[in-house]
C-alpha positions in Angstrom: -103.5 221.8 81.0 -107.3 220.9 81.1 -108.1 221.5 77.4 -111.8 221.0 77.7 -112.3 223.2 80.7 -114.6 226.1 80.2 -111.7 228.4 81.1 -109.3 226.9 78.6 -108.6 228.7 75.3 -106.4 225.9 73.8 -107.4 222.6 72.2 -105.0 219.6 72.3 -105.4 216.9 69.8 -104.4 214.3 72.4 -107.2 215.4 74.7 -109.7 215.2 71.8 -108.6 211.6 71.2 -108.9 211.0 74.9 -112.5 212.2 74.8 -113.4 210.0 71.9 -111.8 207.0 73.6 -113.6 207.8 76.8 -117.0 207.9 75.0 -116.1 205.1 72.6 -119.2 203.0 73.5 -121.4 205.9 72.5 -119.6 206.6 69.3 -119.3 202.9 68.2 -122.8 202.1 69.4 -124.5 204.8 67.4 -122.5 204.0 64.3 -123.4 200.3 64.5 -127.0 201.1 65.2 -127.2 203.4 62.1 -125.5 200.8 59.9 -128.0 198.1 61.1 -131.0 200.3 60.5 -129.7 201.2 57.0 -129.0 197.6 56.2 -132.6 196.6 57.1 -134.0 199.4 55.0 -131.7 198.8 52.0 -131.6 195.0 51.9 -134.6 193.6 53.8 -137.4 196.1 52.9 -137.1 195.6 49.1 -137.4 191.8 49.7 -140.5 192.3 51.7 -141.9 194.7 49.1 -141.8 197.6 51.6 -139.2 199.6 49.6 -137.5 199.7 46.3 -134.3 201.3 45.2 -135.0 201.3 41.4 -137.5 203.2 39.4 -139.0 201.7 36.2 -140.8 203.1 33.2 -143.4 200.6 31.9 -144.9 201.3 28.5 -147.4 199.9 26.1 -148.2 200.8 22.5 -151.7 200.5 20.9 -153.1 201.5 17.5 -156.8 202.5 17.1 -159.0 200.8 14.5 -159.4 202.6 11.2 -163.0 203.5 10.5 -164.0 203.5 6.8 -164.0 207.0 5.3 -167.6 206.7 4.2 -168.6 206.2 7.9 -166.1 208.3 9.7 -167.7 211.6 8.6 -171.2 210.5 9.6 -170.0 209.2 13.0 -168.2 212.4 13.8 -165.6 210.7 16.0 -161.8 210.4 16.1 -160.9 207.0 17.7 -157.4 208.1 18.5 -158.5 211.3 20.3 -161.2 209.5 22.1 -158.8 206.7 23.2 -156.4 209.3 24.7 -159.3 211.0 26.5 -160.7 207.8 27.9 -157.2 206.5 28.9 -156.7 209.7 30.9 -160.2 209.9 32.4 -159.8 210.9 36.0 -162.2 208.6 37.8 -161.3 205.2 36.1 -157.6 206.2 36.2 -157.9 206.9 40.0 -159.7 203.6 40.5 -157.0 201.7 38.7 -154.2 203.6 40.5 -155.7 202.6 43.9 -156.4 199.0 42.8 -152.9 198.3 41.7 -151.2 200.7 44.3 -149.1 202.6 41.8 -149.3 205.9 43.7 -146.2 207.1 45.6 -148.3 207.8 48.7 -151.1 205.6 49.9 -154.0 207.9 50.4 -156.5 207.1 53.1 -159.2 209.1 51.5 -162.0 207.8 49.3 -162.2 208.3 45.6 -165.1 210.8 46.0 -163.0 213.2 48.1 -161.5 216.3 46.7 -158.1 215.5 48.2 -157.7 212.3 46.3 -158.9 213.7 43.0 -156.4 216.6 43.4 -153.6 214.1 44.0 -154.5 212.1 40.9 -154.9 215.2 38.7 -151.9 217.2 39.9 -149.3 214.5 40.8 -150.2 211.5 38.8 -151.8 212.3 35.4 -149.2 213.7 33.0 -146.3 213.0 35.4 -146.1 209.4 36.5 -148.8 208.2 34.1 -148.8 209.6 30.5 -150.6 208.9 27.3 -149.2 210.3 24.1 -150.1 210.0 20.4 -147.4 209.5 17.8 -147.0 208.3 14.2 -146.7 204.7 15.4 -149.7 204.7 17.7 -150.7 205.7 21.2 -148.2 205.1 24.0 -149.3 204.6 27.6 -146.5 204.8 30.1 -146.2 204.8 33.9 -143.2 205.3 36.3 -143.3 202.8 39.1 -141.2 200.9 41.6 -143.2 197.7 41.2 -143.0 196.4 37.7 -145.9 193.9 38.0 -148.2 196.7 39.4 -147.2 199.0 36.5 -148.0 196.3 33.9 -151.3 195.4 35.5 -152.3 199.1 35.7 -151.5 199.7 32.0 -153.3 196.5 30.9 -156.4 197.7 32.9 -156.4 201.1 31.3 -156.1 199.6 27.8 -159.0 197.2 28.5 -161.2 199.9 30.0 -160.4 202.3 27.1 -161.2 199.5 24.6 -164.6 198.8 26.2 -165.6 202.5 26.2 -164.5 202.9 22.6 -166.6 199.9 21.6 -169.7 201.2 23.4 -169.3 204.7 21.9 -168.7 203.4 18.4 -171.6 200.9 18.7 -174.1 203.7 19.8 -173.1 206.1 17.1 -173.1 203.3 14.4 -176.5 202.1 15.5 -177.8 205.7 15.2 -176.3 206.1 11.7 -177.6 202.7 10.6 -181.1 203.5 11.8 -181.1 206.9 10.1 -179.9 205.5 6.8 -182.4 202.6 6.8 -185.2 205.1 7.4 -183.9 207.4 4.6 -183.3 204.6 2.1 -186.6 202.7 2.6 -189.0 205.5 3.1 -187.8 208.2 0.7 -186.7 206.9 -2.8 -183.4 208.5 -3.7 -181.3 208.8 -6.9 -179.0 205.9 -7.6 -175.9 207.6 -6.4 -177.4 208.6 -3.1 -179.0 205.2 -2.6 -175.6 203.5 -3.2 -174.0 205.8 -0.6 -176.7 205.0 1.8 -176.2 201.3 1.3 -172.5 201.6 2.0 -173.2 203.5 5.2 -175.8 200.9 6.3 -173.3 198.0 5.7 -170.4 199.9 7.4 -172.4 201.0 10.4 -173.9 197.5 10.9 -170.4 196.1 11.2 -169.7 198.4 14.2 -173.2 198.7 15.8 -172.9 195.3 17.6 -170.1 196.4 19.8 -168.0 193.4 18.9 -165.5 195.2 16.7 -162.1 195.4 18.3 -161.1 199.1 18.7 -157.5 198.9 19.8 -154.7 196.7 18.4 -151.9 196.1 20.9 -148.6 196.5 19.1 -146.4 196.2 22.3 -147.7 194.8 25.5 -146.8 196.6 28.8 -143.1 196.1 29.4 -140.1 197.9 31.0 -138.4 200.4 28.7 -136.3 202.2 31.2 -134.7 201.6 34.6 -133.2 204.2 36.9 -131.0 202.5 39.4 -130.9 203.7 42.9 -127.7 204.6 44.6 -125.2 201.9 45.4 -126.1 200.3 48.7 -122.5 199.9 49.7 -121.5 203.5 48.9 -124.6 204.8 50.6 -124.0 202.7 53.6 -120.4 204.0 53.9 -121.7 207.6 53.7 -124.3 206.9 56.4 -121.6 205.2 58.6 -119.2 208.1 58.3 -121.9 210.7 58.9 -123.3 209.1 62.0 -119.7 208.5 63.3 -118.8 212.2 63.1 -122.2 213.1 64.6 -121.5 210.7 67.5 -118.0 212.2 68.0 -119.6 215.7 68.1 -122.2 214.4 70.6 -119.3 213.0 72.7 -117.6 216.4 72.9 -120.8 218.0 73.9 -121.4 215.5 76.7 -117.8 215.8 77.9 -118.1 219.6 77.9 -121.3 219.5 79.9 -119.8 217.1 82.4 -116.8 219.4 82.8 -119.1 222.4 83.4 -121.1 220.5 86.0 -117.8 219.7 87.9 -116.6 223.3 87.8 -118.1 225.3 90.8 -117.5 228.7 89.2 -119.3 227.8 86.0 -122.2 226.2 87.9 -122.4 229.2 90.1 -122.8 231.5 87.1 -125.5 229.2 85.7 -127.5 229.2 89.0 -127.1 233.0 89.2 -128.5 233.4 85.7 -131.4 231.1 86.5 -132.3 233.1 89.6 -132.2 236.4 87.6 -134.8 234.9 85.1 -137.1 234.2 88.0 
């Protein structure tokens, strides 16, 4: 009985095996090709830096400087809150992300474009890159495939945040110092007020030069978590089996098409259907 004939209603296991053996080059060839391509992606690409199977969380911990209480009120600034805002600032964060290539996708747009800004704001800030304040300080963390790139990115953000805090504190301290000097030298004041003014002048002078360190690094950027990718061997076996069964299915389809082409009655029906469409 011709089991794969279009007029046959029965399927013989022997005939199915015959079909697979007949198309064995197709089945074996596709399976080997898939395994080779998977091996290149799983083993060679990570070595070349084109792919990575593992995801790492890199984190750093910093503590803002404590501003003397006598000066803190006059300055009207919270170093911790400012540090978090500066560390999450969109433009310098985007510049660092592009510089150290820590984005999942490599955008071809410029920093000024709306598309890139949206990508950073929606898919990067608060998701891959986070800045959180806690009792032990401010934690900056990033999820990356390249550990060195993640460390460099966090180091850059800490340095830029440090510089901006220094400038901000220096400007505000200089303004307070100038105001206190004018008040203290021009308008004589009671002893208590004069002493408070002196303390403000001394405290603000220490910060007005912009040399005061604003962030103390408690923990340098380092890996705190690693999420391993799927086992390459197990994944390769799944790929091999999946492609094998797809190749077998393709072999059955090709065999069925070949049988139809050799059957005059079936080809006649197909030609008749094509003529009707015209």
